[in-house]
C-alpha positions in Angstrom: 109.0 114.8 142.4 109.1 113.3 145.9 112.4 112.6 147.6 111.9 108.8 147.2 111.3 109.1 143.5 114.4 111.4 143.2 116.6 108.9 145.0 115.3 106.1 142.7 116.3 108.1 139.6 119.8 108.8 140.8 122.2 107.1 138.4 119.7 107.1 135.5 121.1 108.7 132.3 120.0 112.2 131.4 117.5 112.5 128.5 116.9 115.9 126.9 113.3 116.2 125.8 112.6 118.7 123.0 109.0 119.2 121.9 107.9 120.8 118.6 104.6 121.4 117.0 104.3 121.4 113.2 108.0 121.4 112.5 108.7 120.7 108.8 109.9 117.1 108.5 113.0 118.0 106.5 114.1 120.4 109.3 113.3 117.6 111.9 115.4 115.0 110.1 118.3 117.4 109.6 118.2 118.2 113.3 118.1 114.6 114.3 121.1 113.7 112.2 123.1 116.6 113.5 122.3 115.7 117.1 123.2 112.0 116.4 126.6 112.7 114.8 127.8 115.9 116.6 126.7 115.6 120.2 127.2 113.1 123.0 123.9 113.7 124.8 120.7 111.6 124.9 117.8 113.2 123.1 114.1 112.6 122.7 112.4 114.7 120.1 108.6 114.9 119.9 107.1 116.7 116.9 103.4 116.9 117.0 102.5 117.0 113.4 104.3 118.0 110.2 103.4 121.3 108.6 102.5 119.9 105.2 101.9 116.5 103.5 105.3 115.1 102.6 106.5 111.7 101.3 109.5 110.4 103.3 111.5 107.5 101.9 114.3 105.4 103.4 117.9 106.0 102.2 117.7 103.2 99.6 114.2 103.9 98.5 113.5 104.1 94.7 110.7 106.6 93.8 109.6 104.6 90.7 109.0 101.5 92.8 107.4 103.1 95.8 105.4 106.1 94.6 102.6 106.9 92.2 104.8 109.5 90.6 102.4 111.2 88.2 100.1 112.0 91.1 103.0 113.1 93.3 104.4 115.4 90.7 101.0 116.7 89.6 100.1 117.6 93.1 103.5 119.0 94.0 104.0 116.7 97.0 107.5 117.0 98.4 109.6 113.8 98.5 112.4 113.4 100.9 115.1 110.7 101.3 116.0 110.5 104.9 119.4 109.5 106.4 118.0 106.2 107.9 116.7 103.1 106.3 113.2 101.7 106.6 110.1 102.1 104.5 108.2 104.9 102.8 105.6 107.0 104.6 103.5 110.1 103.8 103.3 112.4 106.8 101.2 115.4 107.5 99.6 117.3 110.5 98.1 114.1 111.7 101.4 112.4 112.2 103.2 112.3 115.5 106.9 111.8 115.5 108.9 110.4 118.4 112.7 110.2 118.0 115.2 108.6 120.5 118.9 109.4 120.1 121.0 107.6 122.7 124.6 106.6 123.6 125.2 102.9 123.1 125.5 102.4 126.9 122.5 104.6 127.9 120.0 101.8 128.4 121.2 98.7 130.4 121.2 95.5 128.4 120.4 97.3 125.1 123.1 96.6 122.6 123.8 98.8 119.6 122.1 96.4 117.2 118.7 96.8 115.5 116.9 93.9 117.2 118.1 94.8 120.7 117.0 98.4 120.2 113.7 97.3 118.7 113.0 94.9 121.5 113.6 97.7 124.1 111.4 100.2 122.2 108.7 97.6 122.0 108.8 97.3 125.7 108.7 101.1 126.1 105.6 101.4 123.9 104.0 98.4 125.5 104.0 100.5 128.7 102.5 103.4 126.7 99.7 101.3 125.2 99.0 99.1 128.2 95.2 98.4 128.2 94.8 100.2 124.8 94.0 98.0 121.8 95.9 94.9 121.0 99.4 96.4 120.7 102.0 94.2 119.1 105.3 94.3 117.1 104.9 92.7 113.7 107.8 91.9 111.3 107.7 94.0 108.2 110.2 92.1 106.1 113.8 92.8 105.3 115.0 96.4 104.6 118.2 96.7 102.5 120.4 99.6 103.8 123.8 101.0 102.8 126.4 100.0 105.3 126.9 103.6 106.4 123.2 103.9 107.4 123.3 100.6 109.3 126.6 100.4 111.1 129.8 102.4 110.9 131.9 99.7 112.5 131.5 95.9 112.0 133.5 92.8 112.5 135.0 91.5 109.3 132.0 91.1 106.9 130.0 89.2 105.9 128.5 89.3 109.4 125.5 87.5 110.9 123.7 88.0 114.2 121.1 85.7 115.7 118.3 86.3 118.2 118.3 82.5 118.8 120.0 79.5 117.2 117.7 79.6 114.2 116.5 83.2 113.9 118.8 85.6 112.0 118.3 89.2 112.9 120.3 90.8 110.0 123.0 90.0 107.5 125.7 92.4 106.4 128.3 92.5 103.6 130.9 95.1 102.8 128.5 97.6 101.4 125.0 96.7 102.5 123.0 95.0 105.2 119.5 93.6 105.6 117.7 94.6 108.8 114.3 93.5 110.2 112.5 96.4 111.8 109.0 95.4 113.1 105.9 97.7 112.7 103.8 98.8 115.7 100.3 97.5 115.2 96.9 97.2 116.9 95.9 93.6 116.0 97.0 93.4 112.3 96.7 97.1 111.4 99.8 99.2 111.4 99.9 102.6 113.1 103.6 103.1 113.6 106.7 102.7 111.3 110.3 102.7 112.5 113.7 103.5 111.2 117.2 103.4 112.7 120.8 104.4 112.2 123.6 103.1 114.3 127.0 104.6 114.6 130.1 103.5 116.5 128.9 104.9 119.8 125.3 106.1 119.3 122.0 105.1 117.8 118.8 106.7 116.7 115.4 105.1 116.6 112.6 107.2 115.2 109.0 106.4 114.7 106.1 108.1 112.8 102.8 107.4 114.4 99.5 107.7 112.4 97.3 109.5 114.9 95.2 110.5 111.9 95.6 110.7 108.1 93.9 111.7 104.9 92.7 108.8 102.8 93.7 110.8 99.7 97.4 110.9 100.8 97.6 107.2 100.9 97.0 107.0 97.1 100.4 108.5 96.5 102.0 105.3 97.8 102.3 102.1 95.8 101.9 98.7 97.3 105.5 97.7 98.0 106.9 94.7 96.2 108.4 93.4 99.5 105.5 93.9 101.8 105.3 92.1 105.2 103.5 88.8 105.2 100.9 90.0 107.7 99.9 92.7 105.2 98.2 90.0 103.1 98.2 92.3 100.0 95.9 94.8 101.7 95.9 98.3 100.3 97.1 101.2 102.4 93.7 102.1 103.9 93.0 98.5 104.9 96.5 98.0 106.2 96.9 101.0 108.5 94.7 102.4 111.3 94.2 105.7 113.1 95.5 106.1 116.6 92.8 108.6 117.3 90.3 105.7 117.4 92.2 104.4 120.5 93.4 107.4 122.5 93.6 111.2 122.6 96.6 112.9 120.9 97.8 114.6 124.0 97.4 111.4 126.1 99.7 109.5 123.8 102.4 112.1 124.1 102.1 112.3 127.8 102.2 108.5 128.2 105.3 108.3 126.1 107.1 110.9 128.2 106.0 109.1 131.3 107.3 105.8 130.0 110.7 107.3 129.2 110.8 108.5 132.8 111.3 104.9 133.9 114.6 104.7 132.0 116.0 108.2 132.0 116.1 111.3 134.1 114.0 113.3 131.6 114.9 117.0 131.4 112.9 119.4 129.3 115.0 121.4 126.8 114.1 124.2 124.4 115.0 124.8 120.8 117.5 127.3 122.0 119.2 124.6 124.0 119.4 122.4 120.9 120.9 125.2 118.8 123.5 126.0 121.4 125.1 122.5 121.2 125.3 122.3 117.4 128.4 122.7 115.3 128.4 125.4 112.7 129.1 123.1 109.7 127.6 119.7 109.1 126.8 117.9 105.9 123.3 116.4 106.1 122.5 113.1 104.3 118.7 113.8 104.2 117.7 115.7 101.1 114.6 116.9 99.2 114.4 115.3 95.8 114.1 117.7 92.9 111.2 117.8 90.5 113.6 116.8 87.8 114.7 113.7 89.7 111.0 112.7 90.1 110.2 113.3 86.5 113.2 111.2 85.4 112.1 108.4 87.7 108.6 108.7 86.3 109.8 108.6 82.6 111.9 105.5 83.3 108.8 103.5 84.1 106.9 104.4 80.9 106.6 101.9 78.0 109.5 101.9 75.6 112.1 103.2 78.1 113.5 99.8 78.9 113.7 98.8 75.2 115.4 102.1 74.3 117.9 101.6 77.0 118.7 98.1 75.9 119.4 99.1 72.4 121.9 101.8 73.3 
């Protein structure tokens, strides 16, 4: 880096960049939550592909409503509930994960609220995809989150925030909040899904990017009942697209790191560096659902279950 560029970066916050390849998504999510809640540093985690096909649900996701459970159980597909909100995805070696964990004052003019963070991340990725496809942010509808996974400090609820005089961003009560988190799309086809968690002093924004995917894997997901309007009832294969049709895998990762360099002094870190700053004991919120839980959810949807429950 030249002296001029170095001088320009003086005063920018430090961002630790950790790169993995094929890290199991459960391990990644556990690491993210620990870094969010037990450290005071800024982190960017890039995981180039998961090691195996895995369904990942938001914290409030219900398997019976979101998954084709007979196929999921029959094919032994792992199902995880992550510590953040957002929708349901199936990830595999074709998924690229980018996670940003920041202190609330790390990025100027970015407030620790979903829309502010989303607006900034959209600007970041607009730099990444400049001249590539028709990159946009599209609203994906309301996500209902538990209050712990949305905010840990709030003014006296119910609480409303507005992007403008007539545009509500999210609504919170004592135990839940509705949050609007846009998708990343090329035109009207989704290639990136987002989720967030915001604590008193820090926030996490993580994205799964569909660089590629197996059509078969998409059949494990049901069409959600609260789908975004722009989806227009399209099935998964018509709704999403593959990033590999637009740019090379390594080019996307390199462009993302380069874009971050405009906001942070990016410093490469190793897994050993990550391990050295972690506390010994930490209770993770992300968990792998048991086969019994999935079977119970599946049986609850079969004919006769509701009638039997009502008669008890």
